[in-house]
PAFI-910135 format. One line per 5 residues: their letters; for each residue x, y, z negated of C-alpha. Coordinates in steps of 0.1 Angstrom, whole numbers. Last residue first. Layout:
REM residues N
A> X Y Z ~ ...
REM end
This chain:
REM residues 197
AWREL> 921 1059 -1122 ~ 945 1077 -1100 ~ 926 1084 -1067 ~ 893 1092 -1086 ~ 913 1113 -1110
EDVIK> 926 1135 -1082 ~ 891 1140 -1067 ~ 878 1147 -1102 ~ 905 1173 -1108 ~ 898 1190 -1073
KVAGF> 862 1191 -1082 ~ 868 1207 -1116 ~ 891 1234 -1100 ~ 864 1242 -1074 ~ 836 1244 -1101
AHDLG> 860 1268 -1120 ~ 864 1291 -1090 ~ 826 1289 -1083 ~ 818 1297 -1119 ~ 838 1329 -1122
KSTDI> 875 1338 -1124 ~ 877 1339 -1162 ~ 872 1302 -1165 ~ 908 1293 -1159 ~ 910 1255 -1157
VYDAG> 942 1239 -1170 ~ 952 1203 -1161 ~ 977 1179 -1177 ~ 973 1198 -1209 ~ 998 1202 -1239
DRKVK> 1012 1236 -1228 ~ 976 1249 -1222 ~ 966 1237 -1257 ~ 997 1254 -1273 ~ 990 1286 -1253
DPTQK> 954 1285 -1266 ~ 964 1285 -1303 ~ 952 1254 -1323 ~ 920 1263 -1339 ~ 915 1272 -1377
GLIDD> 927 1308 -1373 ~ 905 1313 -1343 ~ 875 1304 -1363 ~ 885 1330 -1390 ~ 891 1356 -1364
FKEAT> 857 1350 -1349 ~ 840 1352 -1383 ~ 858 1385 -1390 ~ 849 1400 -1355 ~ 812 1391 -1362
MGPRA> 790 1366 -1345 ~ 754 1365 -1354 ~ 742 1364 -1317 ~ 770 1357 -1293 ~ 785 1389 -1276
LVRER> 815 1387 -1299 ~ 824 1354 -1284 ~ 823 1364 -1247 ~ 842 1395 -1254 ~ 869 1379 -1275
QVESP> 875 1352 -1248 ~ 877 1378 -1221 ~ 903 1397 -1242 ~ 922 1365 -1249 ~ 927 1355 -1212
ASVVV> 907 1325 -1202 ~ 912 1287 -1208 ~ 897 1253 -1203 ~ 920 1225 -1212 ~ 919 1193 -1193
VKDCA> 938 1162 -1209 ~ 947 1130 -1193 ~ 948 1093 -1207 ~ 932 1103 -1240 ~ 936 1087 -1273
KYGGT> 965 1110 -1284 ~ 943 1139 -1275 ~ 922 1132 -1305 ~ 948 1144 -1328 ~ 921 1163 -1348
EFLLP> 933 1199 -1341 ~ 943 1189 -1305 ~ 908 1176 -1296 ~ 890 1202 -1317 ~ 862 1212 -1292
IDLVV> 857 1177 -1279 ~ 843 1167 -1246 ~ 855 1132 -1238 ~ 852 1129 -1201 ~ 848 1093 -1187
FKAGA> 869 1074 -1162 ~ 864 1046 -1135 ~ 828 1042 -1144 ~ 814 1009 -1135 ~ 780 1010 -1154
KEAEN> 795 985 -1180 ~ 823 1010 -1186 ~ 799 1038 -1191 ~ 779 1017 -1216 ~ 809 1008 -1235
FFAAR> 822 1043 -1236 ~ 789 1056 -1250 ~ 789 1029 -1276 ~ 824 1038 -1287 ~ 815 1075 -1287
EEAVM> 785 1068 -1310 ~ 805 1048 -1334 ~ 833 1075 -1335 ~ 806 1101 -1341 ~ 793 1081 -1371
PHIIN> 830 1079 -1384 ~ 835 1116 -1380 ~ 803 1128 -1398 ~ 805 1116 -1433 ~ 843 1120 -1438
ELKKR> 840 1153 -1419 ~ 815 1166 -1446 ~ 838 1156 -1474 ~ 867 1173 -1456 ~ 847 1204 -1453
AADDK> 839 1205 -1490 ~ 876 1200 -1498 ~ 886 1228 -1475 ~ 861 1253 -1490 ~ 859 1284 -1469
FVREG> 831 1273 -1444 ~ 820 1242 -1464 ~ 792 1254 -1488 ~ 782 1285 -1469 ~ 780 1264 -1437
LKARD> 756 1240 -1454 ~ 734 1268 -1464 ~ 734 1282 -1429 ~ 729 1248 -1414 ~ 697 1241 -1433
LVGDE> 694 1205 -1425 ~ 657 1193 -1420 ~ 643 1163 -1438 ~ 617 1184 -1456 ~ 645 1207 -1470
IVGPF> 681 1195 -1467 ~ 710 1218 -1480 ~ 699 1214 -1517 ~ 722 1185 -1527 ~ 755 1183 -1508
AAEIH> 770 1149 -1507 ~ 736 1130 -1513 ~ 719 1154 -1489 ~ 746 1150 -1463 ~ 745 1112 -1465
PIARG> 707 1112 -1461 ~ 709 1135 -1430 ~ 738 1116 -1412 ~ 717 1091 -1393 ~ 694 1118 -1379
GKAQL> 656 1119 -1388 ~ 657 1157 -1384 ~ 688 1167 -1366 ~ 722 1162 -1383 ~ 733 1130 -1363
AHVAA> 718 1146 -1331 ~ 739 1179 -1337 ~ 770 1158 -1343 ~ 764 1140 -1310 ~ 758 1172 -1292
DADFV> 791 1186 -1306 ~ 809 1154 -1294 ~ 797 1156 -1259 ~ 805 1124 -1241 ~ 806 1131 -1204
PVGLT> 799 1105 -1177 ~ 813 1119 -1143 ~ 787 1122 -1115 ~ 799 1155 -1101 ~ 771 1174 -1119
QFMKA> 785 1158 -1151 ~ 820 1173 -1146 ~ 804 1206 -1139 ~ 783 1204 -1171 ~ 815 1199 -1190
TESKG> 829 1231 -1175 ~ 799 1250 -1188 ~ 804 1236 -1222 ~ 841 1244 -1222 ~ 838 1279 -1212
MGISG> 866 1296 -1231 ~ 844 1311 -1259 ~ 859 1290 -1287 ~ 891 1272 -1279 ~ 893 1246 -1251
TLGII> 889 1209 -1247 ~ 882 1181 -1223 ~ 899 1148 -1229 ~ 898 1124 -1200 ~ 895 1086 -1209
KM> 904 1061 -1183 ~ 886 1028 -1178
REM end
């Protein structure tokens, strides 16, 4: 079974594109959703986060804003959090791949925002990057609730530049041309992968 990495910088339309792959029947492992489940009330990561960052959990619920304050600008704290979360996500991913393979999937999509930043692309057979012109990206992101220009610039500074991602991709989907155009591009990729896998 082949692994197709799907990534894109903030505001590029990766989540919508992942849904398009699912619509076409491709199993998609959403790393962000896995992290959210691990950090939700009753999630496996909650006791570990509480032990590492006392005071960020109240009544079993993670206060994301409090945790964010602790890790956002502190590399050592962020590393500590990653060391809790990443191994658990890897276990979830392995179980997901196992199930997909048992179900006869020829390929799965691995939806990871930081695919290049974490080196995850090395484990993929092909990489799909969603992209849009920087002004479109900026407009989309700044329209999000609670987003500021400073926060956006800080996030961008931690992400591999879009051009580098596009250069490292097997497929690039331009999401600035509308959903129909993006869906057509996804369909073409899936058809090609079906023949290749």
